[in-house]
KOLNUSE-107760 format. One line per field, with one value per residue: residue number from 1; z, x, y of N, C-alpha, C, O, CB in turn. Coordinates in nm, 4 decimals, always signed. Glycine has a CB too. Example, Ala and Ser with C-alpha at 12.3 -4.5 7.8 and 13.67 -1.06 7.14 Angstrom:
BEGIN
volo 1/2
n_Z +0.7800/+0.7080
n_X +1.3190/+1.2850
n_Y -0.5690/-0.2250
ca_Z +0.7800/+0.7140
ca_X +1.2300/+1.3670
ca_Y -0.4500/-0.1060
c_Z +0.7800/+0.7870
c_X +1.3200/+1.2900
c_Y -0.3300/+0.0030
o_Z +0.8465/+0.8039
o_X +1.4236/+1.3409
o_Y -0.3319/+0.1138
cb_Z +0.9046/+0.5725
cb_X +1.1308/+1.4084
cb_Y -0.4473/-0.0598
//
This chain:
BEGIN
volo 1/2/3/4/5/6/7/8/9/10/11/12/13/14/15/16/17/18/19/20/21/22/23/24/25/26/27/28/29/30/31/32/33/34/35/36/37/38/39/40/41/42/43/44/45/46/47/48/49/50/51/52/53/54/55/56/57/58/59/60/61/62/63/64/65/66/67/68/69/70/71/72/73/74/75/76/77/78/79/80/81/82/83/84/85/86/87/88/89/90/91/92/93/94/95/96/97/98/99/100/101/102/103/104/105/106/107/108/109/110/111/112/113/114/115/116/117/118/119/120/121/122/123/124/125/126/127/128/129/130/131/132/133/134/135/136/137/138/139/140/141/142/143/144/145/146/147/148/149/150/151/152/153
n_Z +4.1682/+4.3356/+4.6475/+4.7521/+4.9135/+4.8420/+4.8384/+4.9031/+4.7386/+4.8443/+5.0762/+5.3883/+5.7244/+6.0125/+6.2461/+6.5981/+6.8513/+7.0790/+7.2637/+7.5243/+7.6678/+7.8282/+8.0501/+8.1574/+8.2288/+8.4217/+8.6148/+8.6961/+8.7979/+9.0090/+9.1684/+9.2504/+9.3937/+9.6101/+9.7440/+9.8078/+10.0580/+10.2111/+10.3431/+10.5805/+10.7863/+10.9105/+11.1747/+11.4498/+11.7116/+11.9587/+12.0745/+12.3056/+12.3152/+12.5753/+12.7523/+12.7405/+12.8492/+12.7833/+12.4883/+12.1847/+11.8363/+11.5916/+11.3688/+11.1600/+11.0100/+10.8515/+10.9630/+11.1687/+11.3502/+11.4352/+11.7288/+11.8373/+12.1173/+12.3001/+12.3741/+12.1698/+11.8665/+11.8369/+11.6441/+11.6465/+11.9029/+11.9881/+11.8875/+11.9874/+12.2565/+12.5443/+12.6445/+12.6727/+12.3786/+12.1552/+11.8611/+11.5684/+11.2737/+11.0597/+11.2256/+11.5216/+11.8051/+12.0338/+12.3211/+12.2948/+12.0222/+11.9310/+11.8966/+11.6548/+11.4849/+11.5111/+11.4023/+11.1368/+11.0516/+11.0714/+10.8676/+10.6380/+10.6353/+10.5464/+10.7017/+10.9741/+11.2370/+11.2996/+11.3727/+11.5205/+11.7677/+11.8092/+12.0519/+12.0599/+12.2798/+12.4546/+12.6923/+12.9142/+12.9385/+13.1166/+13.2945/+13.2976/+13.0494/+12.8831/+13.0005/+12.9504/+12.6694/+12.6460/+12.7606/+12.5724/+12.3538/+12.4467/+12.4532/+12.1833/+12.0990/+12.0313/+12.1155/+12.1015/+12.1927/+12.1602/+12.2950/+12.2030/+12.2337/+12.3101/+12.3080/+12.6164/+12.7246
n_X +7.3157/+7.4547/+7.4097/+7.4043/+7.4843/+7.3810/+7.5177/+7.3769/+7.4275/+7.4927/+7.3457/+7.2721/+7.3958/+7.1938/+7.1406/+7.1944/+6.9739/+7.0711/+6.9705/+6.8725/+7.0928/+7.2572/+7.0835/+7.0756/+7.3467/+7.3735/+7.1953/+7.3199/+7.5594/+7.4568/+7.3500/+7.5873/+7.7075/+7.5372/+7.5528/+7.8167/+8.0607/+8.2842/+8.5862/+8.7831/+8.9711/+9.1728/+9.1082/+9.3181/+9.3043/+9.0923/+8.7685/+8.5055/+8.2438/+8.1445/+7.8272/+7.5576/+7.3108/+7.2223/+7.2570/+7.3750/+7.3375/+7.5874/+7.5945/+7.7550/+7.9496/+8.1699/+8.3502/+8.4687/+8.7265/+8.8753/+8.9914/+9.1167/+9.1123/+9.2369/+9.2963/+9.5343/+9.4268/+9.3443/+9.5108/+9.7359/+9.8259/+10.0376/+10.2648/+10.2466/+10.1825/+9.9606/+9.8720/+9.7083/+9.6528/+9.6903/+9.5321/+9.5789/+9.4407/+9.5744/+9.7757/+9.9671/+10.0114/+10.1642/+10.0544/+10.1657/+10.1874/+9.9422/+9.8943/+10.0235/+9.8677/+9.6153/+9.6729/+9.7356/+9.4917/+9.3338/+9.4342/+9.3232/+9.0605/+8.7846/+8.6493/+8.8097/+8.7421/+8.5311/+8.6161/+8.5883/+8.6843/+8.6580/+8.6577/+8.7000/+8.6880/+8.7763/+8.5651/+8.7011/+8.9256/+9.1725/+9.1243/+9.3411/+9.4750/+9.2865/+9.2813/+9.5450/+9.5334/+9.3350/+9.4660/+9.6685/+9.5072/+9.3877/+9.6105/+9.6576/+9.4478/+9.2108/+8.9123/+8.6567/+8.5277/+8.4233/+8.2722/+8.2410/+7.9657/+7.7312/+7.3739/+7.2146/+6.9975
n_Y +6.4306/+6.6974/+6.8423/+7.1739/+7.4807/+7.7997/+8.1177/+8.4240/+8.7161/+9.0496/+9.0607/+9.2015/+9.2344/+9.2069/+9.4614/+9.4750/+9.5775/+9.8106/+9.9846/+9.9495/+9.8763/+10.0607/+10.0953/+9.8387/+9.7998/+10.0035/+9.9066/+9.6679/+9.7741/+9.9298/+9.7242/+9.5878/+9.7923/+9.8127/+9.5650/+9.5261/+9.5497/+9.7740/+9.7058/+9.8439/+9.8151/+9.5550/+9.3614/+9.3216/+9.2939/+9.1540/+9.2218/+9.2593/+9.4564/+9.6794/+9.6955/+9.9283/+10.1730/+10.4312/+10.5143/+10.6643/+10.7054/+10.7540/+11.0287/+11.1454/+10.9433/+10.9547/+11.1243/+10.9940/+10.8403/+10.5361/+10.3741/+10.0791/+9.8669/+9.6022/+9.2489/+9.0626/+8.8941/+8.5416/+8.4239/+8.5868/+8.5822/+8.4152/+8.5421/+8.8079/+8.7972/+8.7945/+9.0316/+9.3568/+9.5441/+9.8236/+9.9172/+10.0930/+10.1767/+9.9434/+9.8423/+9.7656/+9.9804/+10.2131/+10.4059/+10.6670/+10.7030/+10.7696/+11.0392/+11.1093/+10.9542/+11.0774/+11.3296/+11.2560/+11.1468/+11.3720/+11.5285/+11.4176/+11.4992/+11.7111/+11.9132/+11.9836/+12.0264/+11.8669/+11.6176/+11.3016/+11.0785/+10.7423/+10.5059/+10.1719/+9.9451/+9.6464/+9.4887/+9.3984/+9.5521/+9.7307/+10.0345/+10.2031/+10.1895/+10.3141/+10.5661/+10.6537/+10.6735/+10.8703/+11.0918/+11.1433/+11.2022/+11.4352/+11.6047/+11.6268/+11.7766/+11.6458/+11.6373/+11.5390/+11.2546/+10.9226/+10.6342/+10.3051/+10.0872/+9.8230/+9.7828/+9.7425/+9.4900
ca_Z +4.1947/+4.4611/+4.7138/+4.7980/+4.9623/+4.7642/+4.9158/+4.8343/+4.7352/+4.8781/+5.1973/+5.4967/+5.8610/+6.0895/+6.3623/+6.7250/+6.9200/+7.2047/+7.3345/+7.6662/+7.7272/+7.9415/+8.1658/+8.2122/+8.2933/+8.5425/+8.7119/+8.7494/+8.8797/+9.1306/+9.2484/+9.3140/+9.4923/+9.7285/+9.8167/+9.8407/+10.1766/+10.2063/+10.4660/+10.5949/+10.8838/+10.9511/+11.3201/+11.5089/+11.8519/+11.9722/+12.1805/+12.3301/+12.3612/+12.6953/+12.7291/+12.7991/+12.8395/+12.7201/+12.3689/+12.0717/+11.7099/+11.5274/+11.2441/+11.0580/+11.0255/+10.7731/+11.0458/+11.2840/+11.3457/+11.5355/+11.8035/+11.8912/+12.2343/+12.3502/+12.3581/+12.0303/+11.8216/+11.8645/+11.5485/+11.6777/+12.0457/+12.0061/+11.8570/+12.0601/+12.3964/+12.5737/+12.7061/+12.6003/+12.2689/+12.0874/+11.7155/+11.4895/+11.1364/+11.0469/+11.2961/+11.6657/+11.8403/+12.1743/+12.3446/+12.2478/+11.8775/+11.9009/+11.8530/+11.5111/+11.4193/+11.5079/+11.3063/+11.0015/+11.0211/+11.0577/+10.7369/+10.5332/+10.6518/+10.4956/+10.8172/+11.0760/+11.3701/+11.3200/+11.3968/+11.6377/+11.7940/+11.8698/+12.1171/+12.0674/+12.3764/+12.5130/+12.8244/+13.0175/+12.9341/+13.2371/+13.2709/+13.2800/+12.9049/+12.8301/+13.0522/+12.8731/+12.5357/+12.6603/+12.7850/+12.4448/+12.2722/+12.4993/+12.4087/+12.0384/+12.0804/+11.9845/+12.2366/+12.0810/+12.2109/+12.1642/+12.3372/+12.1397/+12.3246/+12.2589/+12.3925/+12.7224/+12.7143
ca_X +7.3147/+7.5170/+7.3364/+7.4939/+7.4228/+7.4192/+7.5301/+7.3122/+7.5095/+7.4276/+7.2662/+7.3348/+7.3825/+7.0939/+7.2021/+7.1306/+6.9246/+7.1453/+6.9170/+6.8517/+7.2197/+7.2968/+6.9984/+7.1209/+7.4765/+7.3485/+7.1313/+7.4229/+7.6481/+7.3839/+7.3430/+7.7165/+7.7332/+7.4555/+7.5883/+7.9587/+8.1001/+8.4231/+8.6569/+8.8920/+9.0707/+9.1776/+9.1204/+9.4255/+9.2677/+8.9529/+8.7035/+8.3627/+8.2120/+8.0612/+7.6866/+7.5143/+7.1675/+7.2014/+7.3413/+7.3360/+7.3957/+7.6643/+7.5363/+7.8593/+8.0476/+8.2902/+8.4406/+8.5051/+8.8486/+8.8600/+9.1043/+9.0755/+9.1909/+9.2013/+9.4025/+9.5523/+9.3430/+9.4021/+9.6182/+9.8541/+9.8585/+10.1679/+10.3679/+10.2340/+10.1494/+9.8175/+9.8427/+9.6242/+9.7196/+9.6180/+9.5424/+9.5459/+9.4284/+9.6128/+9.8998/+9.9708/+10.0757/+10.1764/+9.9712/+10.2290/+10.1720/+9.8057/+9.8981/+10.0542/+9.7506/+9.5108/+9.7152/+9.7234/+9.3487/+9.2817/+9.4775/+9.2363/+8.9224/+8.7528/+8.6280/+8.8912/+8.6846/+8.4284/+8.6790/+8.5446/+8.7636/+8.5763/+8.7387/+8.6343/+8.7707/+8.7234/+8.5083/+8.7965/+9.0420/+9.1926/+9.0983/+9.4684/+9.5008/+9.1943/+9.3265/+9.6648/+9.4884/+9.2635/+9.5638/+9.7322/+9.4045/+9.3723/+9.7274/+9.6483/+9.3253/+9.0998/+8.8313/+8.5301/+8.5591/+8.3059/+8.3018/+8.1477/+7.9000/+7.6095/+7.2588/+7.1810/+6.8559
ca_Y +6.5710/+6.7384/+6.9498/+7.2799/+7.6031/+7.9167/+8.2402/+8.5350/+8.8359/+9.1753/+9.0486/+9.2766/+9.1828/+9.2788/+9.5233/+9.4456/+9.6957/+9.8278/+10.1009/+9.9195/+9.8356/+10.1461/+10.0656/+9.7113/+9.8218/+10.0811/+9.8181/+9.5778/+9.8576/+9.9635/+9.6024/+9.5627/+9.8973/+9.7882/+9.4431/+9.5239/+9.6246/+9.8173/+9.6757/+9.9397/+9.7732/+9.4158/+9.3639/+9.2430/+9.2772/+9.1128/+9.2960/+9.2466/+9.5909/+9.6828/+9.7256/+10.0541/+10.2006/+10.5615/+10.5134/+10.7482/+10.6625/+10.8606/+11.0783/+11.1627/+10.8366/+10.9835/+11.2033/+10.9122/+10.7609/+10.4320/+10.3195/+9.9499/+9.8311/+9.4703/+9.1488/+9.0199/+8.7826/+8.4098/+8.3961/+8.6687/+8.5739/+8.3516/+8.6422/+8.9335/+8.7791/+8.8045/+9.1610/+9.4513/+9.6149/+9.9310/+9.9058/+10.2115/+10.1268/+9.8024/+9.8113/+9.7875/+10.1073/+10.2509/+10.5248/+10.7911/+10.7113/+10.8115/+11.1788/+11.1088/+10.8974/+11.1802/+11.4317/+11.2006/+11.1349/+11.5072/+11.5792/+11.3658/+11.5459/+11.8453/+11.9999/+11.9188/+12.0445/+11.7654/+11.4880/+11.2267/+10.9588/+10.6387/+10.4027/+10.0412/+9.8724/+9.5240/+9.5201/+9.3603/+9.6399/+9.8115/+10.1760/+10.2733/+10.2029/+10.4145/+10.6957/+10.6914/+10.7162/+10.9975/+11.1983/+11.1755/+11.2681/+11.5711/+11.6818/+11.6508/+11.8537/+11.5630/+11.6443/+11.4681/+11.1129/+10.8377/+10.4984/+10.2131/+9.9941/+9.7621/+9.8145/+9.6470/+9.4502
c_Z +4.3311/+4.5192/+4.7660/+4.8453/+4.8769/+4.8542/+4.8370/+4.8474/+4.7755/+5.0038/+5.3131/+5.6310/+5.9363/+6.2151/+6.4872/+6.7915/+7.0566/+7.2871/+7.4834/+7.7375/+7.8407/+8.0664/+8.2344/+8.2872/+8.4226/+8.6514/+8.7751/+8.8390/+9.0125/+9.2240/+9.3212/+9.4172/+9.6210/+9.8089/+9.8569/+9.9664/+10.1655/+10.3416/+10.4742/+10.6817/+10.9078/+11.1009/+11.3668/+11.6585/+11.8566/+12.0885/+12.1849/+12.3894/+12.4856/+12.6596/+12.8001/+12.7801/+12.7651/+12.5999/+12.2631/+11.9477/+11.6475/+11.3954/+11.1324/+11.0758/+10.9454/+10.8553/+11.1659/+11.2553/+11.4621/+11.5973/+11.8697/+12.0059/+12.2834/+12.3352/+12.2116/+11.9948/+11.8452/+11.7710/+11.5857/+11.8234/+12.0695/+11.9825/+11.9540/+12.2100/+12.4192/+12.6364/+12.6169/+12.4982/+12.2156/+11.9382/+11.6518/+11.3432/+11.1326/+11.1227/+11.4455/+11.6947/+11.9913/+12.1960/+12.2917/+12.0970/+11.8359/+11.8482/+11.7025/+11.4310/+11.4045/+11.4054/+11.1626/+10.9604/+10.9973/+10.9208/+10.6255/+10.5400/+10.5956/+10.6108/+10.9371/+11.2164/+11.4009/+11.3549/+11.5286/+11.6494/+11.8663/+11.9244/+12.1275/+12.1539/+12.4248/+12.6524/+12.9388/+13.0209/+13.0624/+13.2017/+13.2528/+13.1332/+12.8447/+12.8757/+12.9777/+12.7345/+12.5445/+12.6863/+12.6557/+12.3526/+12.3172/+12.4536/+12.2593/+12.0014/+12.0092/+12.1036/+12.2225/+12.0816/+12.2272/+12.2101/+12.2756/+12.2422/+12.2544/+12.3577/+12.4915/+12.7132/+12.8432
c_X +7.3739/+7.4391/+7.4352/+7.4156/+7.4726/+7.4184/+7.4674/+7.4015/+7.4268/+7.3410/+7.3397/+7.3064/+7.2816/+7.1617/+7.1229/+7.0905/+6.9935/+7.0912/+6.8959/+6.9816/+7.2655/+7.2123/+7.0426/+7.2530/+7.4589/+7.2866/+7.2322/+7.5191/+7.5827/+7.3753/+7.4749/+7.7513/+7.6555/+7.5031/+7.7347/+7.9841/+8.2487/+8.4867/+8.7774/+9.0043/+9.0585/+9.2023/+9.2293/+9.4053/+9.1231/+8.8930/+8.5560/+8.3236/+8.1250/+7.9169/+7.6504/+7.3650/+7.1405/+7.2928/+7.2852/+7.4056/+7.4690/+7.6008/+7.6399/+7.9659/+8.1742/+8.3930/+8.4919/+8.6336/+8.8431/+8.9937/+9.0532/+9.1693/+9.1429/+9.3170/+9.4170/+9.4581/+9.4160/+9.5184/+9.7469/+9.8987/+9.9962/+10.2814/+10.3665/+10.2097/+10.0007/+9.7793/+9.7566/+9.7076/+9.6285/+9.6395/+9.4938/+9.5535/+9.4710/+9.7405/+9.8832/+10.0459/+10.0838/+10.0907/+10.0336/+10.2148/+10.0325/+9.8043/+9.9281/+9.9357/+9.6406/+9.5462/+9.7004/+9.5770/+9.2873/+9.3178/+9.3816/+9.0929/+8.9047/+8.7409/+8.6945/+8.8348/+8.5782/+8.4857/+8.6305/+8.6339/+8.6737/+8.6683/+8.6546/+8.7228/+8.6981/+8.6716/+8.6011/+8.9210/+9.0510/+9.1790/+9.2277/+9.5035/+9.4131/+9.2369/+9.4504/+9.6264/+9.4189/+9.3592/+9.6321/+9.6321/+9.3842/+9.4881/+9.7229/+9.5194/+9.2152/+9.0065/+8.6950/+8.5598/+8.4288/+8.3511/+8.1972/+8.0946/+7.7800/+7.4968/+7.2331/+7.0315/+6.7819
c_Y +6.5997/+6.8544/+7.0526/+7.3999/+7.7172/+8.0391/+8.3524/+8.6573/+8.9572/+9.1678/+9.1163/+9.2114/+9.2691/+9.3342/+9.4910/+9.5768/+9.7060/+9.9441/+10.0735/+9.8791/+9.9279/+10.1213/+9.9374/+9.7274/+9.9005/+9.9937/+9.7241/+9.6547/+9.8916/+9.8423/+9.5776/+9.6699/+9.8709/+9.6668/+9.4365/+9.6058/+9.6565/+9.7897/+9.7681/+9.8866/+9.6234/+9.4137/+9.2689/+9.2261/+9.2303/+9.1899/+9.2597/+9.3802/+9.5855/+9.7178/+9.8550/+10.0742/+10.3307/+10.5758/+10.6063/+10.6980/+10.7809/+10.9000/+11.0840/+11.0561/+10.8621/+11.0611/+11.1246/+10.8348/+10.6628/+10.3938/+10.1919/+9.9123/+9.6950/+9.3741/+9.1098/+8.9049/+8.6511/+8.3772/+8.4692/+8.6571/+8.5124/+8.4520/+8.7591/+8.9179/+8.7995/+8.9379/+9.2482/+9.5273/+9.7237/+9.9128/+10.0348/+10.1708/+9.9798/+9.7671/+9.8361/+9.9168/+10.1204/+10.3757/+10.6547/+10.8104/+10.7583/+10.9549/+11.1886/+11.0544/+11.0021/+11.2883/+11.3819/+11.1884/+11.2726/+11.5668/+11.5367/+11.4147/+11.6850/+11.9439/+11.9345/+11.9342/+11.9397/+11.6289/+11.4281/+11.1037/+10.8595/+10.5299/+10.2762/+9.9527/+9.7487/+9.5560/+9.4827/+9.4479/+9.7223/+9.9587/+10.2553/+10.2914/+10.3113/+10.5536/+10.7441/+10.7423/+10.8512/+11.1139/+11.2412/+11.2455/+11.4125/+11.6598/+11.7129/+11.7231/+11.7752/+11.5466/+11.5772/+11.3189/+11.0363/+10.6987/+10.4058/+10.1144/+9.9318/+9.7897/+9.7022/+9.6165/+9.4780
o_Z +4.4292/+4.4504/+4.8190/+4.8187/+4.8450/+4.9351/+4.7201/+4.9568/+4.7453/+5.0334/+5.3336/+5.6485/+5.9247/+6.2835/+6.4837/+6.7878/+7.1411/+7.3729/+7.5628/+7.8572/+7.9434/+8.1777/+8.3572/+8.3971/+8.5232/+8.7684/+8.8964/+8.9455/+9.1173/+9.3452/+9.4410/+9.5169/+9.7296/+9.9317/+9.9337/+9.9794/+10.1167/+10.4430/+10.3853/+10.6528/+10.9235/+11.1479/+11.3289/+11.7243/+11.7695/+12.1877/+12.0830/+12.5003/+12.4993/+12.5491/+12.9056/+12.7043/+12.6901/+12.6084/+12.2527/+11.9537/+11.6498/+11.3186/+11.0227/+11.1493/+10.9692/+10.8203/+11.2560/+11.1503/+11.5745/+11.5285/+11.9482/+11.9934/+12.3056/+12.2888/+12.1356/+12.0815/+11.8707/+11.8117/+11.5593/+11.8622/+12.1624/+12.0511/+11.9982/+12.2833/+12.3247/+12.6775/+12.4998/+12.5275/+12.2288/+11.8935/+11.6775/+11.2940/+11.1985/+11.0868/+11.4895/+11.6181/+12.0657/+12.0996/+12.2480/+12.0482/+11.7179/+11.7635/+11.6316/+11.3217/+11.2982/+11.3303/+11.0756/+10.8458/+10.9129/+10.8649/+10.5297/+10.4573/+10.5968/+10.6170/+10.9948/+11.3069/+11.5165/+11.3658/+11.6330/+11.5510/+11.9727/+11.8505/+12.1949/+12.1065/+12.4347/+12.7223/+13.0506/+13.0984/+13.1105/+13.0929/+13.1974/+13.0948/+12.7642/+12.7983/+12.9450/+12.6877/+12.4597/+12.6381/+12.6316/+12.2810/+12.2343/+12.4192/+12.2145/+11.8834/+11.9352/+12.1825/+12.3220/+11.9838/+12.2978/+12.1685/+12.2945/+12.3267/+12.1520/+12.4754/+12.4562/+12.6961/+12.8528
o_X +7.3440/+7.4069/+7.5402/+7.2964/+7.5910/+7.3278/+7.4994/+7.4441/+7.3078/+7.2691/+7.4583/+7.2061/+7.2841/+7.2331/+7.0003/+7.1649/+6.9756/+7.1624/+6.9010/+6.9788/+7.3099/+7.2647/+7.0459/+7.2689/+7.5222/+7.3227/+7.2295/+7.5566/+7.6467/+7.3915/+7.4748/+7.8174/+7.7033/+7.4936/+7.7728/+7.9349/+8.3278/+8.4444/+8.8626/+9.1215/+8.9483/+9.3065/+9.2326/+9.4795/+9.0426/+8.9600/+8.4922/+8.3648/+8.0410/+7.8890/+7.7049/+7.3006/+7.0433/+7.3958/+7.1639/+7.5200/+7.4199/+7.5579/+7.6161/+8.0625/+8.2760/+8.5110/+8.5526/+8.6479/+8.8104/+9.0951/+8.9584/+9.2911/+9.0236/+9.4243/+9.3210/+9.4154/+9.5365/+9.6139/+9.8560/+9.9992/+10.0657/+10.3835/+10.4719/+10.2158/+9.9244/+9.6646/+9.7348/+9.8194/+9.5063/+9.7528/+9.3823/+9.6603/+9.4071/+9.8075/+9.7993/+10.1332/+10.0181/+10.0574/+9.9607/+10.2288/+10.0082/+9.7215/+9.8652/+9.9069/+9.5799/+9.4598/+9.6572/+9.5425/+9.1990/+9.2416/+9.3610/+9.0110/+8.9969/+8.8121/+8.6405/+8.8760/+8.5387/+8.4100/+8.6313/+8.6562/+8.6197/+8.7465/+8.5516/+8.8197/+8.5754/+8.7275/+8.5821/+9.0128/+8.9514/+9.2173/+9.2241/+9.5559/+9.4601/+9.2295/+9.4606/+9.6804/+9.4411/+9.3350/+9.6515/+9.6691/+9.3656/+9.4674/+9.7779/+9.4851/+9.1355/+9.0206/+8.6245/+8.6105/+8.3373/+8.4567/+8.0773/+8.1689/+7.7334/+7.5208/+7.2301/+6.9496/+6.6622
o_Y +6.5316/+6.9512/+7.0164/+7.4152/+7.7277/+8.0587/+8.3741/+8.6942/+8.9666/+9.2632/+9.0905/+9.1422/+9.3916/+9.2609/+9.4807/+9.6748/+9.6182/+9.9964/+10.1674/+9.8504/+9.8766/+10.1259/+9.9302/+9.6742/+9.8684/+10.0064/+9.7033/+9.6055/+9.8831/+9.8563/+9.5494/+9.6410/+9.9036/+9.6677/+9.3482/+9.7178/+9.5758/+9.8451/+9.7695/+9.9111/+9.5709/+9.4594/+9.1519/+9.1532/+9.2632/+9.2187/+9.2334/+9.4143/+9.4965/+9.7641/+9.8873/+10.0015/+10.3386/+10.6427/+10.6250/+10.6529/+10.8937/+10.8139/+11.0334/+11.0766/+10.7972/+11.0630/+11.1826/+10.7721/+10.7009/+10.3825/+10.1955/+9.9244/+9.6746/+9.4125/+9.1226/+8.8287/+8.6503/+8.3111/+8.4187/+8.7166/+8.5534/+8.4466/+8.8048/+9.0165/+8.8194/+8.9555/+9.2170/+9.5698/+9.7172/+9.8949/+10.0803/+10.1344/+9.8978/+9.6702/+9.9146/+9.9575/+10.0475/+10.4446/+10.7438/+10.9226/+10.7838/+10.9884/+11.2671/+11.1031/+11.0143/+11.3333/+11.4574/+11.2171/+11.2878/+11.6457/+11.6111/+11.3747/+11.7665/+12.0442/+11.8402/+11.8616/+11.9247/+11.5325/+11.4934/+11.0331/+10.8899/+10.4700/+10.2736/+9.8934/+9.7460/+9.6404/+9.5306/+9.4210/+9.7764/+10.0018/+10.3652/+10.3959/+10.3917/+10.6490/+10.8623/+10.8425/+10.9377/+11.2245/+11.3603/+11.3386/+11.5016/+11.7762/+11.8135/+11.7302/+11.8329/+11.4532/+11.5603/+11.2638/+11.0788/+10.6511/+10.4265/+10.0643/+9.9820/+9.8164/+9.5843/+9.7068/+9.4509
cb_Z +4.1845/+4.4403/+4.8292/+4.6873/+5.1125/+4.6436/+4.9494/+4.8920/+4.5957/+4.7631/+5.2297/+5.4971/+5.9350/+6.1258/+6.3438/+6.8168/+6.9356/+7.1758/+7.2713/+7.6807/+7.6206/+7.9019/+8.1232/+8.1004/+8.1982/+8.5116/+8.6459/+8.6346/+8.8050/+9.0961/+9.1598/+9.2084/+9.4351/+9.6876/+9.7337/+9.7234/+10.3075/+10.1689/+10.4720/+10.6526/+11.0160/+10.8731/+11.3858/+11.4814/+11.9332/+11.9939/+12.1609/+12.4260/+12.2508/+12.7968/+12.7771/+12.7384/+12.9785/+12.8204/+12.3130/+12.0970/+11.6135/+11.5053/+11.2655/+11.0661/+10.9843/+10.6471/+11.0930/+11.3202/+11.3526/+11.4745/+11.9103/+11.7802/+12.3467/+12.2779/+12.4439/+12.0058/+11.6716/+11.8523/+11.4075/+11.6458/+12.1191/+11.9108/+11.7163/+12.0014/+12.4834/+12.6656/+12.7393/+12.6975/+12.1554/+12.1353/+11.6627/+11.5211/+11.0377/+10.9016/+11.2403/+11.7387/+11.7796/+12.2147/+12.4928/+12.2853/+11.8153/+12.0259/+11.9338/+11.4828/+11.4978/+11.6484/+11.3329/+10.9932/+11.1354/+11.1704/+10.7054/+10.5381/+10.7987/+10.4136/+10.8435/+11.0720/+11.3828/+11.1971/+11.3976/+11.6276/+11.8784/+11.7675/+12.2588/+11.9237/+12.4956/+12.5176/+12.8423/+12.9979/+12.8110/+13.3010/+13.3860/+13.3504/+12.8322/+12.8749/+13.2028/+12.8602/+12.4733/+12.7739/+12.8868/+12.3773/+12.2802/+12.6535/+12.4408/+11.9620/+12.0027/+11.9279/+12.2758/+11.9467/+12.3339/+12.0242/+12.4933/+12.0231/+12.4556/+12.2358/+12.3069/+12.8647/+12.6790
cb_X +7.1751/+7.6655/+7.2484/+7.5900/+7.4542/+7.3246/+7.6778/+7.1696/+7.5702/+7.3438/+7.2371/+7.2858/+7.5208/+6.9728/+7.2130/+7.2244/+6.7695/+7.2935/+6.7859/+6.7486/+7.3259/+7.2866/+6.8516/+7.1359/+7.5727/+7.2570/+7.0198/+7.5004/+7.6854/+7.2431/+7.3078/+7.8259/+7.6959/+7.3112/+7.5550/+8.0429/+8.0692/+8.4342/+8.6996/+8.8403/+9.0546/+9.2878/+8.9872/+9.5601/+9.2872/+8.9401/+8.7220/+8.3263/+8.1419/+8.1171/+7.5964/+7.5912/+7.1054/+7.2260/+7.3543/+7.3699/+7.2863/+7.8095/+7.4755/+7.9226/+7.9873/+8.2538/+8.3709/+8.3906/+8.9772/+8.7941/+9.1617/+9.0760/+9.1791/+9.0788/+9.3732/+9.6981/+9.3057/+9.2950/+9.5749/+9.8254/+9.7526/+10.1822/+10.3498/+10.1238/+10.2301/+9.7761/+9.9710/+9.5554/+9.7592/+9.6659/+9.4609/+9.6430/+9.5149/+9.6304/+10.0165/+10.0372/+9.9989/+10.3270/+9.9447/+10.3763/+10.2012/+9.7166/+10.0041/+10.1810/+9.6987/+9.4918/+9.8605/+9.7918/+9.2747/+9.3357/+9.6192/+9.2367/+8.8822/+8.6219/+8.4753/+9.0303/+8.6249/+8.3436/+8.8320/+8.3926/+8.8927/+8.4747/+8.7884/+8.6110/+8.8077/+8.8317/+8.3762/+8.8368/+9.0354/+9.3314/+9.0176/+9.5798/+9.4762/+9.0492/+9.3559/+9.7611/+9.3930/+9.1615/+9.6688/+9.7876/+9.2714/+9.3643/+9.8554/+9.6567/+9.3558/+9.1491/+8.8123/+8.4602/+8.6528/+8.2343/+8.3036/+8.2148/+7.8564/+7.6281/+7.1338/+7.2189/+6.8438
cb_Y +6.6254/+6.7771/+6.8948/+7.3209/+7.6274/+7.9366/+8.2718/+8.5628/+8.8559/+9.2201/+8.8996/+9.4216/+9.1813/+9.1862/+9.6744/+9.3628/+9.6904/+9.8499/+10.1440/+9.8082/+9.8307/+10.2926/+10.0543/+9.6079/+9.8962/+10.1999/+9.7379/+9.5092/+9.9863/+10.0146/+9.4821/+9.5553/+10.0350/+9.7687/+9.3236/+9.5774/+9.5446/+9.9682/+9.5257/+10.0686/+9.8512/+9.3363/+9.3277/+9.3080/+9.4102/+8.9580/+9.4473/+9.1234/+9.6706/+9.7842/+9.6096/+10.1705/+10.2066/+10.6761/+10.3715/+10.8971/+10.6070/+10.8168/+11.2167/+11.3043/+10.7049/+11.0625/+11.3294/+10.8151/+10.8515/+10.3099/+10.4234/+9.8397/+9.9395/+9.4167/+9.0238/+8.9774/+8.7980/+8.3024/+8.4359/+8.8139/+8.4925/+8.2312/+8.6938/+9.0125/+8.8746/+8.6924/+9.2334/+9.5492/+9.5172/+10.0730/+9.7845/+10.3325/+10.2123/+9.7679/+9.8951/+9.6676/+10.2273/+10.2767/+10.5393/+10.7916/+10.5767/+10.7995/+11.2571/+11.0245/+10.7765/+11.2433/+11.4730/+11.0631/+11.0626/+11.5962/+11.5298/+11.2190/+11.5441/+11.8432/+12.0249/+11.9738/+12.1836/+11.7538/+11.5019/+11.1866/+10.9917/+10.5803/+10.4493/+9.9778/+9.9622/+9.4118/+9.4489/+9.2184/+9.7324/+9.7832/+10.2340/+10.1981/+10.0690/+10.3850/+10.6863/+10.5713/+10.6110/+10.9880/+11.1523/+11.0475/+11.1910/+11.5690/+11.6058/+11.5185/+11.9788/+11.4225/+11.7873/+11.5117/+11.0907/+10.8322/+10.4865/+10.1389/+10.0653/+9.6090/+9.8395/+9.7035/+9.3017
//
């Protein structure tokens, strides 16, 4: 006798319950939103922020545009030299280019009067570079300026 399997006719496939699937997908989406950080700028200058005692935390970070000032990173030092550089977004710039940067950043904001310029400068940066940047900011009517610092112990 040969053993065989008989197929039953008319048998239906059992459906899988998918009622909890949207909850699972939402949970996974929420997890990735919480652990993912958005990197906006690749730093090309290195800086050690100065220390201060009277510091305030910014409330509206969406209205802040950053200007980085310092020597080039170790990878770029051979190409750019060791002098102080200004970085606007992902590129090096001269102080006169700050006005175009401020205008471009202002275009992307809803309320253009809330624009804050935050200068993240290395503690060894000469004040002449900061003064040049401040003069250009004054000419472009960017009058809310913030200096980044760390808390002094």
